[in-house]
C-alpha positions, 0 to 999 in steps of 0.5 A: 256627173252632169248637174242634176237640176240642169238635166233634171235627174240626180242619177245621170252621168252616163257619158259625162266624162266622155263628152265633158258635158256637166250641165245643159240648159236652154235660155229663156226663149229656147232660141239658144242653149248653154253647155257647162263643161269641165273647162268652161261653157259653150253656147249653141243656137237651137235652130239651126244647130250651131256652136256659136260661142265658148269660153274656157276657164280651166275649171268645171261649171256645174250650173250655167244660166243664160240671161236671154241672149245677153252677155250676162251669165250666172255660173256655179262651179261643178264637175271633177275640177270645179272652177268656183266653189259650189256655194258661190254664184258668179255673175259673169259679163262676157263683154267685159270678160269679168265677174260683175257680182259674187254671192256666197251661201252657207250651203251648195247652190242647186239652181239659179234663175235669171230675168232682166230685173230679178234673179233667184238662187235656189238652195236645198230648202230656201230660195233667195230673190235679188234685184238685178240692178243692185244685187239687193236681197228682195225676198226669201222663200222657205221650202221643204228640202227637195232632191230637185230644186223647183223654181221658175221666173216668168220670162216676160211681163211682170216679175213672177216667181213660182216656188214650192213652200214648206207644205208638200205639193203646194206652190206659191206664185208671187208677183213682185210688181203688185206684191200679190201672191197665190198659193196653189195646192197643186199636187198630193206628192212633192212638186218636181217641175214647174214652168211659166208660159211666155207671158207669165199668165199660166204656170205648169206643175208636175209632181214627183209621181210624174203622171199629171201636169197641171196648169194654173192661172198665175193671177187667180190660182185657178186650175185651167187644164190637166194633162196626163203624161202616162199612168205609170210613175215617172220623173219629169225632167223638163216642161216648156211652152212654145212662145205662143202658148199653144203647145206644151212639151215635157220629157221624163225618164220614160224616154218619150217626149209628149206634146200637148195642146194648151187650152184646146188651141190647136187647129185640128183633132189629135190621134187617140192613144192606147192607155196601156202603151201610150202609143197612137191606136193602130186602128184609129187614123185621125181624119184630116177634116178640120174641126172647130174645137179640137182637143187632146185625146181623153179617156174613153171612160170620160163619162165617169169623170164626175166619179173618178178624177183620173178620167178628166185629164187629157193625153198628149197630142203628139209624141217623140221617142228617144233612147236616152232617159234623161233629156230637156225639151224646147220648141223651135221657131213657131212657123216650124211646129218643131221641138228641140231635145237635148239629151244627157248623152250629148245628143241634139234632136230636132223633130216636127209634129203635125198640127193637124193630126198629132201622133208620132213626131218626125225626126229631122235632125240628130247630132252629137253636141260638139265640145270643141277645144277650139275657141269660137267667138261668133257674137251674133247670137248674143246681144251686146248689153243686158238691157237690149 
């Protein structure tokens, strides 16, 4: 089936055989996404949607991770006829059309995360961190066994890693530039998803329960904001920030994509939600008048927040609903106020949200992710070198 971490759910498959998709991942800035197939990989531009590049290996790839828009990719075998063993990470330089590095482990690789200076390999109960320059081991983090690997590397700025530990609900954030670290008690239940904002100042976490997303300062470990996806348990499949760290989006097995305003940075006021249905209240049309300090909608019982923590959390600013219960979300170009959703049944969606009013997103595109056998070699989406 489709790789669990790379679509976020261990029970997926669905139409995997039909469309031959084994894994799906955005690159670090969400401008591209890569699809591992039963025969190789395809790289697509996110906006506008375009199948820009593919390479056929004659075997399946269960993990494919891009390094920004460079020619370097990390690959692990998968699918019905894996090209590589599940315990090996192959670092591929597409400009040379060869592997430039190979790492073997005693157990199956669950995930790989890349940035220019370091990369991380995630196993079931351990994370290995390596220097990119010489592939030397830099750090080892022991974790609790997790059905879904939980780890993130910062995208820009100092090299940071966020990982679970051997304590349930605990997150460690390490800075490899100044060798500092923060340990955060993020949730009561096991952490299920983690993401950095673009400059690495904020880390977002979701637990196995999936009702709350919490934001923490990576420098101090201090709690910054609490966002409520819903009141019912759900599996969070993906969390992503926009490039300007004004918005955060998440997907879950409930089929609704939620968009939140980060640290009250939106320009307008949001539409309040019905707590039962998670839909905008029918009788509460938001006014278009501008306000200075708009926020995500909070519970009508916010006066009780000192007694019951539930009521301090903020509900989503905007929502987008799809029928597929397994998807990833990223953001389009900043000027567009758009999200890109990739689903396990091979669908690409683009939707725009109203920065003033929030509420329901407007779908502007829906396409099937094409897995063409034809060779596509448009290198324009890739830079020619790792250090560009």
